[in-house]
N, C-alpha and C positions, 0 to 999 in steps of 0.2 A: 142529502143522501148521495146518490151517484157512485157509491163505492161498489166495486166489483167483488162479488163473493164467488170464489172458485172452489171446485171440488175436483179431486183426482179420481177418475173411474178407471179401474184396471181390468184387464182380461184375465179371468180366473183360470182358464185353461193354461194360458202362458205362465201365470204366476206359479201354478202347481207344478210346472215343468221347468222352473228355475229361470224364467225369462220375464223381464219387465216390459210390458206392453200396455199402454193406456193413453188417456187423453185428459188434459185439463179442460174443464167445462165451467162456463159462467153459470152459476146456479140461479141467477135471476133471469136467464133466458126463458122463452116460452117452453112449456113442457114438450111440445112437438119437436122443437129444435134440439132440446136436450136428448130426446129419444133418437133423433136422427144421428146426432154425434156419437152416441153410444153404439147404435147399429153399424155405423161406418167403421168405428174402431174395432168392433168384433168381427166384421167382415174382412178386415185386414190382418187378422190374427196370424201370428207365425205358426200357430198350431193347426190352423185349417178347419177346426171344428168347434170354435168358441161359441158358446151360447149363454154363458153366465158371466156376470160382472162382479167386481169386488171394489168396495170403497173403503180404503184403509182408514182406521181411526186416527192414526198418527203416522206421519211420513218420515220424520226424523226427530232427533233428540232436542233440536233447537226450537221446535214448534210449540213448546210449552206444555 
């Protein structure tokens, strides 16, 4: 095993205002660590009022 599974979690408020702000997270981390990473990303939002996240289904045309 040992393979890292990563997900990109984006700030929905920033996305809705034309900005890309998010973080790559190791999906095999403990749930509390994942939540901390998401909370930190939202706290650093360029919009200043971020509360919601977005996980895109596909990031680019090369991802299959």
